[in-house]
C-alpha positions in Angstrom: 0.0 0.0 0.0 2.9 2.4 0.8 4.4 1.7 -2.6 1.1 2.4 -4.3 0.8 5.7 -2.4 4.4 6.7 -3.3 3.7 5.9 -7.0 0.5 7.9 -6.9 2.3 10.8 -5.2 5.1 10.6 -7.8 2.5 10.6 -10.6 0.8 13.6 -9.1 4.1 15.4 -8.7 5.0 14.7 -12.3 1.6 16.0 -13.4 2.0 19.1 -11.3 5.5 19.7 -12.7 4.1 19.3 -16.3 1.3 21.8 -15.5 3.8 24.2 -14.0 6.1 23.9 -17.0 3.1 24.4 -19.3 2.0 27.5 -17.4 5.6 28.9 -17.4 5.8 28.3 -21.2 2.4 30.0 -21.7 3.5 32.9 -19.6 6.8 33.2 -21.5 4.9 33.1 -24.8 2.4 35.7 -23.6 5.3 37.9 -22.4 7.0 37.6 -25.8 3.8 38.3 -27.6 3.2 41.4 -25.5 6.8 42.6 -26.0 6.4 42.2 -29.7 3.1 44.1 -29.6 4.7 46.9 -27.6 7.7 47.1 -29.9 5.5 47.3 -32.9 3.3 50.0 -31.3 6.5 52.0 -30.3 7.9 51.7 -33.8 4.6 52.8 -35.4 4.4 55.8 -33.1 8.1 56.7 -33.8 7.3 56.5 -37.6 4.2 58.6 -37.1 6.2 61.2 -35.2 9.0 61.2 -37.7 6.5 61.8 -40.5 4.8 64.6 -38.6 8.2 66.2 -37.9 9.2 65.9 -41.5 5.9 67.4 -42.7 6.3 70.3 -40.2 9.9 70.9 -41.3 8.8 71.0 -44.9 5.9 73.3 -44.2 8.2 75.7 -42.2 10.7 75.6 -45.0 8.1 76.5 -47.5 6.8 79.3 -45.3 10.3 80.6 -44.8 10.8 80.6 -48.6 7.6 82.6 -49.1 8.6 85.0 -46.4 12.0 85.5 -47.9 10.4 86.1 -51.3 8.1 88.7 -49.8 11.0 90.4 -48.0 12.8 90.6 -51.3 9.8 92.1 -53.0 9.5 94.7 -50.2 13.3 95.5 -50.6 12.8 95.9 -54.4 9.8 98.2 -53.8 11.7 100.3 -51.3 14.6 100.6 -53.7 12.3 101.7 -56.6 10.6 104.3 -54.4 14.0 105.6 -53.2 15.2 105.9 -56.8 12.0 107.7 -57.8 12.3 110.1 -54.9 16.0 110.7 -55.6 15.2 111.5 -59.2 12.4 113.9 -58.1 14.7 115.6 -55.6 17.4 115.9 -58.3 14.9 117.3 -60.8 13.5 119.8 -58.3 17.0 120.8 -57.2 18.0 121.4 -60.8 14.9 123.4 -61.5 15.5 125.6 -58.4 19.1 126.1 -59.4 18.1 127.1 -62.9 15.5 129.5 -61.4 18.0 130.9 -59.0 20.5 131.4 -61.8 17.9 133.2 -63.9 17.0 135.4 -60.9 20.7 136.2 -60.3 21.2 136.9 -64.0 18.2 139.2 -64.0 19.4 140.9 -60.9 22.8 141.5 -62.4 21.3 142.8 -65.6 19.1 145.1 -63.6 22.1 146.4 -61.6 24.1 146.9 -64.8 21.1 148.7 -66.4 20.6 150.9 -63.3 24.3 151.7 -63.2 
């Protein structure tokens, strides 16, 4: 009877060890599956963020190019207005100098005539 009990105990112990091994294997498999899922999710998120950053960099580059073009346009306009004003000032100065010369000549002629 003792031998039968020992054999039954050994059989139960073997069954328990097999169940424990199976449970450990299942846990390891579940852990690996979860790790794979987390790695995939992290990679997908990293790819998404990389794409968003690239899109934002592209958009900012385009905006900067537009702004630079606008600044160049303003510089050109300022230069054109400056040239126009300089020409007007030069013309006005020339006209005033001619008028002044005419007035001087007339004054000198008047003085000579009066003398």
